[in-house]
C-alpha positions as a Markdown table, in Angstrom:
| # | Residue | x | y | z |
|---|---|---|---|---|
| 1 | Met | 111.0 | 125.2 | 72.7 |
| 2 | Lys | 112.9 | 124.3 | 69.6 |
| 3 | Ile | 112.7 | 127.6 | 67.8 |
| 4 | Pro | 111.8 | 130.2 | 70.4 |
| 5 | Leu | 112.4 | 133.3 | 68.2 |
| 6 | Leu | 110.1 | 132.0 | 65.4 |
| 7 | Phe | 107.5 | 131.0 | 68.0 |
| 8 | Leu | 107.5 | 134.4 | 69.6 |
| 9 | Ala | 107.1 | 136.0 | 66.2 |
| 10 | Ala | 104.2 | 133.7 | 65.5 |
| 11 | Val | 102.6 | 134.6 | 68.9 |
| 12 | Ala | 103.1 | 138.3 | 68.2 |
| 13 | Gly | 101.4 | 137.8 | 64.8 |
| 14 | Tyr | 98.4 | 136.1 | 66.6 |
| 15 | Cys | 98.2 | 139.1 | 69.0 |
| 16 | Gln | 98.1 | 141.5 | 66.0 |
| 17 | Gln | 95.7 | 139.6 | 63.8 |
| 18 | Pro | 92.2 | 138.4 | 64.6 |
| 19 | Val | 92.3 | 135.1 | 66.6 |
| 20 | Ser | 89.7 | 132.5 | 65.9 |
| 21 | Leu | 88.7 | 129.9 | 68.5 |
| 22 | Arg | 90.6 | 127.3 | 66.5 |
| 23 | Asp | 93.7 | 129.6 | 66.4 |
| 24 | Ala | 93.4 | 130.0 | 70.2 |
| 25 | Val | 93.4 | 126.3 | 70.8 |
| 26 | Lys | 96.5 | 125.8 | 68.6 |
| 27 | Ile | 98.3 | 128.6 | 70.5 |
| 28 | Ala | 97.5 | 126.9 | 73.8 |
| 29 | Leu | 98.6 | 123.4 | 72.5 |
| 30 | Asp | 102.0 | 125.0 | 71.6 |
| 31 | Gln | 102.5 | 127.3 | 74.6 |
| 32 | Asn | 100.6 | 126.1 | 77.7 |
| 33 | Lys | 103.0 | 125.0 | 80.4 |
| 34 | Ser | 100.7 | 122.3 | 81.6 |
| 35 | Ile | 101.1 | 120.5 | 78.3 |
| 36 | Glu | 104.9 | 121.1 | 78.4 |
| 37 | Ala | 105.0 | 119.5 | 81.8 |
| 38 | Ala | 102.9 | 116.5 | 80.7 |
| 39 | Gly | 105.2 | 116.0 | 77.7 |
| 40 | Ala | 108.3 | 116.0 | 79.9 |
| 41 | Ala | 106.6 | 113.4 | 82.2 |
| 42 | Thr | 106.0 | 111.3 | 79.1 |
| 43 | Asp | 109.7 | 111.6 | 78.1 |
| 44 | Ala | 110.7 | 110.6 | 81.6 |
| 45 | Ala | 108.4 | 107.5 | 81.5 |
| 46 | Lys | 110.0 | 106.4 | 78.2 |
| 47 | Glu | 113.4 | 106.5 | 79.8 |
| 48 | Lys | 112.2 | 104.2 | 82.5 |
| 49 | Ile | 111.7 | 101.5 | 79.8 |
| 50 | Thr | 115.4 | 101.7 | 78.9 |
| 51 | Gln | 116.3 | 101.5 | 82.6 |
| 52 | Ala | 114.2 | 98.3 | 83.0 |
| 53 | Arg | 115.7 | 96.7 | 79.9 |
| 54 | Ala | 119.1 | 97.2 | 81.5 |
| 55 | Gly | 118.2 | 94.1 | 83.6 |
| 56 | Tyr | 118.9 | 91.9 | 80.6 |
| 57 | Leu | 122.4 | 93.2 | 80.2 |
| 58 | Pro | 125.6 | 92.5 | 82.2 |
| 59 | Lys | 126.7 | 94.9 | 84.9 |
| 60 | Ala | 130.4 | 95.8 | 84.9 |
| 61 | Asp | 132.1 | 97.7 | 87.8 |
| 62 | Tyr | 135.7 | 98.8 | 88.3 |
| 63 | Ala | 137.2 | 99.5 | 91.7 |
| 64 | Glu | 140.7 | 100.8 | 92.8 |
| 65 | Ser | 141.9 | 100.8 | 96.3 |
| 66 | Trp | 145.1 | 101.2 | 98.4 |
| 67 | Ala | 146.0 | 99.7 | 101.7 |
| 68 | Arg | 149.1 | 99.7 | 103.9 |
| 69 | Ser | 149.6 | 97.6 | 107.0 |
| 70 | Asp | 152.0 | 95.3 | 109.0 |
| 71 | Asn | 149.3 | 92.9 | 110.0 |
| 72 | Pro | 150.8 | 89.4 | 109.5 |
| 73 | Val | 147.7 | 88.0 | 107.8 |
| 74 | Phe | 147.4 | 91.1 | 105.5 |
| 75 | Val | 151.1 | 91.0 | 104.6 |
| 76 | Phe | 151.0 | 87.2 | 104.0 |
| 77 | Ser | 147.9 | 87.3 | 101.8 |
| 78 | Ser | 149.0 | 90.4 | 99.9 |
| 79 | Leu | 152.4 | 88.9 | 99.0 |
| 80 | Leu | 150.6 | 85.9 | 97.6 |
| 81 | Thr | 148.2 | 87.8 | 95.5 |
| 82 | Gln | 151.0 | 90.1 | 94.3 |
| 83 | His | 153.0 | 87.0 | 93.2 |
| 84 | Gln | 155.9 | 88.3 | 95.4 |
| 85 | Phe | 156.0 | 85.6 | 98.0 |
| 86 | Gly | 159.4 | 84.1 | 98.5 |
| 87 | Ala | 161.2 | 81.5 | 100.7 |
| 88 | Gln | 162.4 | 84.2 | 103.0 |
| 89 | Asn | 158.8 | 85.0 | 103.9 |
| 90 | Phe | 158.5 | 81.6 | 105.7 |
| 91 | Glu | 161.0 | 82.7 | 108.3 |
| 92 | Ile | 159.4 | 82.9 | 111.7 |
| 93 | Gly | 160.4 | 86.5 | 112.3 |
| 94 | Asn | 159.0 | 87.7 | 108.9 |
| 95 | Leu | 155.8 | 85.7 | 109.6 |
| 96 | Asn | 155.2 | 87.1 | 113.1 |
| 97 | Gln | 156.5 | 90.7 | 112.6 |
| 98 | Pro | 156.6 | 91.6 | 109.0 |
| 99 | Asp | 157.5 | 95.1 | 107.7 |
| 100 | Phe | 154.8 | 97.4 | 106.4 |
| 101 | Leu | 153.5 | 96.5 | 103.0 |
| 102 | Asn | 151.6 | 98.5 | 100.4 |
| 103 | Asn | 148.9 | 96.9 | 98.4 |
| 104 | Phe | 147.3 | 98.5 | 95.4 |
| 105 | Gln | 144.2 | 96.6 | 94.2 |
| 106 | Ser | 142.5 | 96.9 | 90.9 |
| 107 | Gln | 139.3 | 95.0 | 90.4 |
| 108 | Leu | 136.9 | 94.5 | 87.5 |
| 109 | Thr | 133.7 | 92.6 | 88.1 |
| 110 | Val | 131.0 | 91.5 | 85.7 |
| 111 | Asp | 127.5 | 90.1 | 86.7 |
| 112 | Gln | 125.1 | 88.6 | 84.2 |
| 113 | Pro | 121.6 | 87.4 | 85.2 |
| 114 | Leu | 121.0 | 84.0 | 83.7 |
| 115 | Tyr | 117.5 | 83.4 | 85.1 |
| 116 | Asp | 115.6 | 86.0 | 87.2 |
| 117 | Ala | 112.2 | 84.3 | 87.3 |
| 118 | Gly | 110.9 | 86.9 | 84.8 |
| 119 | Arg | 111.6 | 89.9 | 87.0 |
| 120 | Thr | 113.2 | 92.0 | 84.3 |
| 121 | Lys | 110.5 | 91.1 | 81.8 |
| 122 | Arg | 107.8 | 92.3 | 84.2 |
| 123 | Ala | 109.8 | 95.4 | 85.0 |
| 124 | Val | 109.9 | 96.2 | 81.3 |
| 125 | Gln | 106.2 | 95.6 | 81.1 |
| 126 | Ala | 105.5 | 97.8 | 84.1 |
| 127 | Ala | 107.6 | 100.6 | 82.5 |
| 128 | Glu | 105.8 | 100.3 | 79.2 |
| 129 | Leu | 102.5 | 100.5 | 81.1 |
| 130 | Gly | 103.8 | 103.6 | 82.9 |
| 131 | Arg | 104.7 | 105.2 | 79.6 |
| 132 | Ser | 101.2 | 104.5 | 78.2 |
| 133 | Ala | 99.7 | 106.0 | 81.3 |
| 134 | Ala | 101.9 | 109.1 | 80.9 |
| 135 | Met | 100.8 | 109.4 | 77.3 |
| 136 | Glu | 97.1 | 109.2 | 78.4 |
| 137 | Asn | 97.8 | 111.8 | 81.1 |
| 138 | Ser | 99.3 | 114.0 | 78.4 |
| 139 | Arg | 96.1 | 113.5 | 76.3 |
| 140 | Arg | 94.0 | 114.4 | 79.3 |
| 141 | Thr | 96.0 | 117.5 | 80.0 |
| 142 | Lys | 95.5 | 118.6 | 76.4 |
| 143 | Leu | 91.8 | 118.0 | 76.7 |
| 144 | Asp | 91.7 | 120.1 | 79.9 |
| 145 | Val | 93.7 | 122.9 | 78.3 |
| 146 | Met | 91.3 | 122.9 | 75.3 |
| 147 | Glu | 88.3 | 122.9 | 77.6 |
| 148 | Gly | 89.8 | 125.9 | 79.4 |
| 149 | Val | 90.5 | 127.8 | 76.2 |
| 150 | Val | 87.1 | 127.3 | 74.8 |
| 151 | Arg | 85.4 | 128.3 | 78.0 |
| 152 | Ser | 87.6 | 131.3 | 78.5 |
| 153 | Tyr | 87.3 | 132.4 | 74.8 |
| 154 | Phe | 83.5 | 132.5 | 75.0 |
| 155 | Asp | 83.6 | 134.0 | 78.5 |
| 156 | Val | 85.4 | 137.0 | 76.8 |
| 157 | Gln | 82.9 | 137.1 | 74.0 |
| 158 | Leu | 80.0 | 136.9 | 76.5 |
| 159 | Ser | 81.5 | 139.7 | 78.5 |
| 160 | Val | 81.9 | 141.8 | 75.3 |
| 161 | Glu | 78.2 | 141.2 | 74.3 |
| 162 | Gln | 77.0 | 141.8 | 77.8 |
| 163 | Leu | 78.9 | 145.1 | 78.0 |
| 164 | Arg | 77.5 | 146.0 | 74.6 |
| 165 | Ala | 74.0 | 145.3 | 75.8 |
| 166 | Ala | 74.7 | 147.4 | 78.9 |
| 167 | Asn | 76.0 | 150.3 | 76.8 |
| 168 | Gln | 72.8 | 150.1 | 74.6 |
| 169 | Ala | 70.7 | 150.1 | 77.8 |
| 170 | Ser | 72.7 | 153.2 | 79.0 |
| 171 | Gln | 72.1 | 155.0 | 75.7 |
| 172 | Ser | 68.4 | 154.1 | 75.9 |
| 173 | Ala | 68.2 | 155.4 | 79.5 |
| 174 | Glu | 69.9 | 158.6 | 78.5 |
| 175 | Ala | 67.3 | 159.1 | 75.7 |
| 176 | Asp | 64.6 | 158.4 | 78.3 |
| 177 | Leu | 66.1 | 161.1 | 80.5 |
| 178 | Lys | 65.9 | 163.6 | 77.6 |
| 179 | Arg | 62.3 | 162.6 | 76.9 |
| 180 | Ala | 61.4 | 163.1 | 80.6 |
| 181 | Glu | 63.1 | 166.5 | 80.7 |
| 182 | Ser | 61.3 | 167.6 | 77.6 |
| 183 | Arg | 58.0 | 166.6 | 79.0 |
| 184 | Val | 58.7 | 168.4 | 82.2 |
| 185 | Glu | 59.6 | 171.5 | 80.3 |
| 186 | Ala | 56.4 | 171.1 | 78.3 |
| 187 | Gly | 54.4 | 170.8 | 81.6 |
| 188 | Met | 53.3 | 167.3 | 80.7 |
| 189 | Thr | 54.8 | 165.6 | 83.8 |
| 190 | Thr | 56.7 | 166.4 | 87.0 |
| 191 | Asp | 60.3 | 166.1 | 88.1 |
| 192 | Val | 59.4 | 162.7 | 89.6 |
| 193 | Asp | 59.8 | 161.1 | 86.1 |
| 194 | Val | 63.3 | 162.7 | 85.7 |
| 195 | Leu | 64.4 | 161.5 | 89.1 |
| 196 | Ser | 63.1 | 158.0 | 88.3 |
| 197 | Val | 65.1 | 157.9 | 85.0 |
| 198 | Lys | 68.2 | 159.1 | 86.8 |
| 199 | Val | 68.0 | 156.3 | 89.3 |
| 200 | His | 67.5 | 153.8 | 86.5 |
| 201 | Leu | 70.4 | 155.3 | 84.6 |
| 202 | Ala | 72.7 | 155.0 | 87.7 |
| 203 | Ala | 71.8 | 151.3 | 88.0 |
| 204 | Val | 72.6 | 150.8 | 84.3 |
| 205 | Arg | 75.9 | 152.6 | 84.6 |
| 206 | Glu | 76.7 | 150.4 | 87.6 |
| 207 | Glu | 76.0 | 147.4 | 85.4 |
| 208 | Gln | 78.4 | 148.8 | 82.8 |
| 209 | Ile | 81.1 | 149.0 | 85.4 |
| 210 | Arg | 80.6 | 145.4 | 86.5 |
| 211 | Arg | 80.6 | 144.2 | 82.8 |
| 212 | Thr | 83.8 | 146.1 | 82.1 |
| 213 | Ala | 85.5 | 144.5 | 85.1 |
| 214 | Asp | 84.3 | 141.1 | 84.0 |
| 215 | Leu | 85.7 | 141.7 | 80.5 |
| 216 | Asp | 89.1 | 142.6 | 81.9 |
| 217 | Val | 89.2 | 139.4 | 84.1 |
| 218 | Ser | 88.0 | 137.1 | 81.3 |
| 219 | Arg | 90.6 | 138.4 | 78.9 |
| 220 | Ala | 93.3 | 137.7 | 81.5 |
| 221 | Ala | 91.9 | 134.2 | 82.1 |
| 222 | Leu | 92.0 | 133.6 | 78.4 |
| 223 | Asn | 95.7 | 134.6 | 78.2 |
| 224 | Asp | 96.4 | 132.3 | 81.1 |
| 225 | Ala | 94.7 | 129.4 | 79.4 |
| 226 | Leu | 96.7 | 130.2 | 76.2 |
| 227 | Gly | 100.0 | 130.2 | 78.2 |
| 228 | Leu | 100.7 | 133.9 | 77.3 |
| 229 | Gly | 101.2 | 137.0 | 79.4 |
| 230 | Leu | 98.1 | 138.1 | 81.2 |
| 231 | Asp | 98.2 | 141.5 | 79.4 |
| 232 | Ala | 98.4 | 140.2 | 75.8 |
| 233 | Gln | 95.8 | 141.8 | 73.5 |
| 234 | His | 93.7 | 139.9 | 71.0 |
| 235 | Glu | 90.9 | 140.6 | 68.6 |
| 236 | Leu | 88.7 | 137.5 | 68.8 |
| 237 | Ser | 87.1 | 136.6 | 65.5 |
| 238 | Thr | 84.8 | 133.7 | 66.4 |
| 239 | Pro | 81.5 | 135.3 | 67.3 |
| 240 | Leu | 79.2 | 134.3 | 70.2 |
| 241 | Thr | 76.6 | 132.6 | 68.0 |
| 242 | Ala | 74.8 | 129.3 | 68.4 |
| 243 | Leu | 76.3 | 126.2 | 66.9 |
| 244 | Ala | 74.3 | 123.8 | 64.7 |
| 245 | Ile | 74.6 | 120.4 | 66.6 |
| 246 | Pro | 73.8 | 117.1 | 64.9 |
| 247 | Ala | 71.3 | 114.9 | 66.6 |
| 248 | Thr | 73.7 | 112.2 | 67.7 |
| 249 | Pro | 72.2 | 109.6 | 70.1 |
| 250 | Leu | 73.4 | 109.7 | 73.7 |
| 251 | Ala | 74.5 | 106.0 | 73.4 |
| 252 | Asp | 77.0 | 106.9 | 70.7 |
| 253 | Tyr | 78.7 | 109.5 | 72.9 |
| 254 | Glu | 78.8 | 107.0 | 75.8 |
| 255 | Ser | 80.4 | 104.3 | 73.6 |
| 256 | Ser | 83.0 | 106.8 | 72.3 |
| 257 | Ala | 83.8 | 107.9 | 75.8 |
| 258 | Ala | 84.4 | 104.3 | 76.9 |
| 259 | Ala | 86.8 | 103.8 | 74.1 |
| 260 | Asn | 88.5 | 107.2 | 73.8 |
| 261 | Arg | 88.6 | 108.9 | 77.2 |
| 262 | Pro | 92.0 | 109.1 | 78.7 |
| 263 | Glu | 90.6 | 108.4 | 82.2 |
| 264 | Ser | 89.1 | 105.1 | 80.9 |
| 265 | Arg | 92.3 | 104.0 | 79.4 |
| 266 | Glu | 94.3 | 105.1 | 82.5 |
| 267 | Ala | 92.0 | 103.0 | 84.6 |
| 268 | Lys | 92.6 | 99.9 | 82.4 |
| 269 | Leu | 96.4 | 100.5 | 82.5 |
| 270 | Ala | 96.2 | 100.8 | 86.3 |
| 271 | Thr | 94.5 | 97.4 | 86.4 |
| 272 | Asp | 97.1 | 95.9 | 84.1 |
| 273 | Leu | 99.9 | 97.3 | 86.2 |
| 274 | Ala | 98.4 | 95.9 | 89.4 |
| 275 | Ser | 98.2 | 92.5 | 87.8 |
| 276 | Asn | 101.8 | 92.8 | 86.7 |
| 277 | Arg | 102.8 | 93.5 | 90.3 |
| 278 | Ala | 100.8 | 90.5 | 91.5 |
| 279 | Arg | 102.7 | 88.2 | 89.1 |
| 280 | Asp | 106.0 | 89.7 | 90.3 |
| 281 | Ala | 105.0 | 89.0 | 93.9 |
| 282 | Arg | 104.2 | 85.3 | 93.1 |
| 283 | Asn | 107.4 | 84.8 | 91.0 |
| 284 | Asn | 109.5 | 86.2 | 93.8 |
| 285 | Leu | 109.3 | 82.7 | 95.3 |
| 286 | Leu | 111.2 | 81.2 | 92.3 |
| 287 | Pro | 115.0 | 80.7 | 92.3 |
| 288 | Gln | 117.4 | 83.1 | 90.5 |
| 289 | Val | 120.6 | 82.2 | 88.8 |
| 290 | Gly | 123.4 | 84.6 | 87.9 |
| 291 | Leu | 126.9 | 84.5 | 86.4 |
| 292 | His | 129.7 | 86.4 | 88.2 |
| 293 | Gly | 133.2 | 87.1 | 86.7 |
| 294 | Ala | 136.1 | 89.0 | 88.3 |
| 295 | Phe | 139.6 | 90.1 | 87.3 |
| 296 | Glu | 141.9 | 91.4 | 90.0 |
| 297 | Ala | 145.4 | 92.9 | 90.1 |
| 298 | Tyr | 147.5 | 93.5 | 93.2 |
| 299 | Arg | 150.7 | 95.5 | 93.3 |
| 300 | Gln | 153.2 | 96.8 | 95.9 |
| 301 | Arg | 153.6 | 99.9 | 93.7 |
| 302 | Phe | 150.9 | 101.4 | 91.6 |
| 303 | Tyr | 152.7 | 100.5 | 88.4 |
| 304 | Asp | 154.8 | 97.3 | 89.1 |
| 305 | Arg | 155.7 | 94.5 | 91.4 |
| 306 | Gly | 152.3 | 92.8 | 91.3 |
| 307 | Gly | 150.2 | 89.9 | 90.0 |
| 308 | Asp | 146.7 | 89.2 | 88.8 |
| 309 | Asn | 144.0 | 86.6 | 88.9 |
| 310 | Trp | 140.5 | 85.9 | 87.7 |
| 311 | Leu | 137.4 | 84.2 | 88.8 |
| 312 | Val | 134.2 | 82.9 | 87.1 |
| 313 | Ser | 131.3 | 81.5 | 89.1 |
| 314 | Ile | 127.6 | 80.7 | 88.8 |
| 315 | Gly | 125.3 | 81.2 | 91.7 |
| 316 | Leu | 121.8 | 80.3 | 92.6 |
| 317 | Arg | 119.6 | 82.2 | 95.1 |
| 318 | Trp | 116.4 | 80.7 | 96.3 |
| 319 | Asn | 114.1 | 82.5 | 98.8 |
| 320 | Leu | 112.9 | 79.6 | 101.0 |
| 321 | Phe | 111.5 | 81.6 | 103.9 |
| 322 | Asn | 111.6 | 85.2 | 104.9 |
| 323 | Gly | 109.1 | 85.4 | 107.8 |
| 324 | Phe | 105.9 | 85.2 | 105.7 |
| 325 | Gly | 106.8 | 88.5 | 104.0 |
| 326 | Asp | 106.3 | 87.1 | 100.5 |
| 327 | Lys | 103.0 | 85.6 | 101.4 |
| 328 | Ala | 101.8 | 89.0 | 102.7 |
| 329 | Arg | 103.0 | 90.7 | 99.5 |
| 330 | Ile | 101.1 | 88.2 | 97.4 |
| 331 | Ala | 97.9 | 88.9 | 99.4 |
| 332 | Glu | 98.6 | 92.6 | 99.2 |
| 333 | Ser | 99.0 | 92.5 | 95.4 |
| 334 | Lys | 95.7 | 90.5 | 95.1 |
| 335 | Ala | 93.9 | 93.2 | 97.1 |
| 336 | Ala | 95.5 | 95.9 | 94.9 |
| 337 | Val | 94.2 | 94.2 | 91.8 |
| 338 | Lys | 90.7 | 94.0 | 93.3 |
| 339 | Gln | 90.9 | 97.7 | 94.3 |
| 340 | Ser | 92.1 | 98.7 | 90.8 |
| 341 | Glu | 89.2 | 96.8 | 89.1 |
| 342 | Ala | 86.7 | 98.5 | 91.4 |
| 343 | Gln | 88.2 | 101.9 | 90.7 |
| 344 | Arg | 88.0 | 101.1 | 87.0 |
| 345 | Ala | 84.3 | 100.3 | 87.2 |
| 346 | Arg | 83.8 | 103.5 | 89.2 |
| 347 | Ala | 85.7 | 105.6 | 86.6 |
| 348 | Glu | 83.6 | 104.1 | 83.8 |
| 349 | Ser | 80.4 | 105.0 | 85.6 |
| 350 | Ala | 81.7 | 108.5 | 86.3 |
| 351 | Ile | 82.6 | 109.0 | 82.6 |
| 352 | Arg | 79.1 | 107.9 | 81.5 |
| 353 | Leu | 77.6 | 110.3 | 84.0 |
| 354 | Gln | 79.8 | 113.1 | 82.7 |
| 355 | Val | 78.6 | 112.4 | 79.2 |
| 356 | Arg | 75.0 | 112.5 | 80.2 |
| 357 | Arg | 75.4 | 115.7 | 82.1 |
| 358 | Ala | 77.1 | 117.4 | 79.1 |
| 359 | Trp | 74.5 | 116.0 | 76.7 |
| 360 | Ala | 71.6 | 117.3 | 79.0 |
| 361 | Ser | 73.3 | 120.7 | 79.4 |
| 362 | Leu | 73.6 | 121.0 | 75.6 |
| 363 | Arg | 69.9 | 120.1 | 75.0 |
| 364 | Ala | 68.8 | 122.5 | 77.7 |
| 365 | Ala | 71.0 | 125.3 | 76.3 |
| 366 | Gln | 69.5 | 124.8 | 72.8 |
| 367 | Gln | 66.0 | 125.0 | 74.3 |
| 368 | Arg | 66.9 | 128.1 | 76.2 |
| 369 | Ile | 68.2 | 129.8 | 73.1 |
| 370 | Glu | 64.9 | 129.2 | 71.3 |
| 371 | Ala | 62.9 | 130.6 | 74.2 |
| 372 | Ala | 65.2 | 133.6 | 74.7 |
| 373 | Gln | 65.2 | 134.5 | 71.0 |
| 374 | Ser | 61.5 | 135.1 | 71.0 |
| 375 | Thr | 61.6 | 136.8 | 74.3 |
| 376 | Val | 64.2 | 139.3 | 73.1 |
| 377 | Ala | 62.1 | 140.1 | 70.0 |
| 378 | Glu | 59.0 | 140.6 | 72.1 |
| 379 | Ala | 60.9 | 142.8 | 74.6 |
| 380 | Thr | 62.4 | 144.9 | 71.8 |
| 381 | Glu | 58.9 | 145.5 | 70.3 |
| 382 | Ser | 57.5 | 146.1 | 73.8 |
| 383 | Leu | 60.1 | 148.8 | 74.5 |
| 384 | Arg | 59.4 | 150.5 | 71.1 |
| 385 | Ile | 55.7 | 150.7 | 71.9 |
| 386 | Ser | 56.3 | 151.8 | 75.5 |
| 387 | Gln | 58.6 | 154.6 | 74.3 |
| 388 | Asn | 56.0 | 155.8 | 71.8 |
| 389 | Arg | 53.2 | 155.6 | 74.4 |
| 390 | Tyr | 55.3 | 157.5 | 77.0 |
| 391 | Glu | 55.9 | 160.3 | 74.5 |
| 392 | Ala | 52.2 | 160.4 | 73.8 |
| 393 | Gly | 51.4 | 160.5 | 77.5 |
| 394 | Leu | 49.7 | 157.1 | 77.5 |
| 395 | Asn | 52.3 | 155.3 | 79.7 |
| 396 | Thr | 54.0 | 156.2 | 82.9 |
| 397 | Ile | 57.7 | 156.4 | 83.4 |
| 398 | Thr | 57.5 | 153.2 | 85.5 |
| 399 | Asp | 56.1 | 151.3 | 82.6 |
| 400 | Leu | 58.9 | 152.6 | 80.3 |
| 401 | Leu | 61.7 | 151.7 | 82.7 |
| 402 | Arg | 60.1 | 148.3 | 83.4 |
| 403 | Thr | 60.2 | 147.4 | 79.7 |
| 404 | Glu | 63.8 | 148.6 | 79.3 |
| 405 | Thr | 64.9 | 146.4 | 82.3 |
| 406 | Ala | 63.0 | 143.5 | 80.8 |
| 407 | Leu | 64.8 | 143.9 | 77.4 |
| 408 | Leu | 68.2 | 144.0 | 79.1 |
| 409 | Glu | 67.4 | 140.9 | 81.1 |
| 410 | Ala | 66.1 | 139.1 | 78.0 |
| 411 | Gln | 69.3 | 140.0 | 76.1 |
| 412 | Thr | 71.4 | 138.8 | 79.0 |
| 413 | Arg | 69.6 | 135.5 | 79.2 |
| 414 | Phe | 69.9 | 135.0 | 75.5 |
| 415 | Leu | 73.6 | 135.6 | 75.5 |
| 416 | Ala | 74.1 | 133.3 | 78.5 |
| 417 | Ala | 72.2 | 130.6 | 76.7 |
| 418 | Val | 74.3 | 130.9 | 73.6 |
| 419 | His | 77.5 | 130.9 | 75.7 |
| 420 | Asp | 76.3 | 127.8 | 77.6 |
| 421 | Gln | 75.4 | 126.0 | 74.3 |
| 422 | Arg | 78.9 | 126.6 | 72.9 |
| 423 | Val | 80.6 | 125.5 | 76.1 |
| 424 | Ala | 78.3 | 122.5 | 76.5 |
| 425 | Ala | 78.9 | 121.4 | 72.9 |
| 426 | Met | 82.7 | 121.5 | 73.7 |
| 427 | Met | 82.2 | 119.6 | 77.0 |
| 428 | Leu | 80.2 | 116.9 | 75.3 |
| 429 | Glu | 83.0 | 116.4 | 72.7 |
| 430 | Ala | 85.5 | 116.3 | 75.6 |
| 431 | Ala | 83.4 | 113.9 | 77.6 |
| 432 | Ala | 83.3 | 111.6 | 74.6 |
| 433 | Gly | 87.1 | 111.8 | 74.2 |
| 434 | Thr | 86.9 | 113.2 | 70.7 |
| 435 | Leu | 87.8 | 116.9 | 71.2 |
| 436 | Asp | 90.9 | 117.9 | 69.3 |
| 437 | Ala | 92.2 | 120.9 | 67.4 |
| 438 | Asn | 90.1 | 119.9 | 64.3 |
| 439 | Ser | 86.7 | 119.4 | 66.1 |
| 440 | Glu | 83.7 | 121.0 | 64.5 |
| 441 | Val | 82.7 | 122.6 | 67.8 |
| 442 | Leu | 85.7 | 125.0 | 67.3 |
| 443 | Asn | 84.1 | 126.5 | 64.2 |
């Protein structure tokens, strides 16, 4: 992080102020560690391009060594390279049994490829394809993070609404208990009604406990998706309400997915990379030409009594036969290209299927919302009538509790349908490859 103190202050501000869904996505894009890791991988891939381009440049090496010996050949050759050979060194005694001699050697070598059959060019192309793949992986990571944030955000809101519905059901059950007790005191019913309401109230309170636990877990999951501490507190401002979705044809989403999905682009890049490796395997049969230069200095002492020399050469290396290894590599690369093309076709089909699944889920959720809305209204009115009839002695306690349970179930189904519609709308945008921090589904 470039400015950690300012960022922590901003996060603290988010925690204190209401956080909209769009705000939550922006926090995650800044703070989630998965995105940070993907960005580092992209940076590493960029550096590989520089490494590959180094093949165009000369390679220079410096070496320093010291040797001491009385080996006749060593002494004879060292004196020559040190420019210290004299007439006395031709004496038979000095030739056969020379004294020990020191030889300090300094060597500077330079190698410059003149023609490498396009190997460096293909290495650069492969590195560039790798960088593009890393960038697409980073995009895919951001999409995954945004998906997780949206899902977790509405999971929290769903848990809040479900807990609110459970609390309302508990209040209603407590009111029923008072009605039943009043009727018992008035001699209009027996203790059986009171016991039945108490059993129902216990079940509702058990539901409250489950919903409270669900809310705690969903809040922690949201913080994890945001990249914050699991105990961070937020006031979420985007309500769990249905989103108006334009009637976009399925074919438009599929076309967008083929062009924009990171997985589609990664599959194409993988095919291009396999083709690049296939060309490299074929061109390995071509000759390579290189320039070699060397400067050497030899001394009896590190700082004097020595001589130097230099060398320039041009060499050609041509792989004529290596046990059919090159032929096997060419065949392997062709098979890899075929495999990559098949995987690309499979990925494109999977992407289209994912779009259709999200599109169908969205349409189904919208229909569920319409059906659940009327059901909630009907269940609410039914409960009102049932309560009045029970007080008038026209309904049994079983009828009253049944209508209360039906209302809670209808409210739960409606909330689940709205939650699924918001998540499905986001998933459809993600499947089409168009989900970003400015998408309408984050409103």
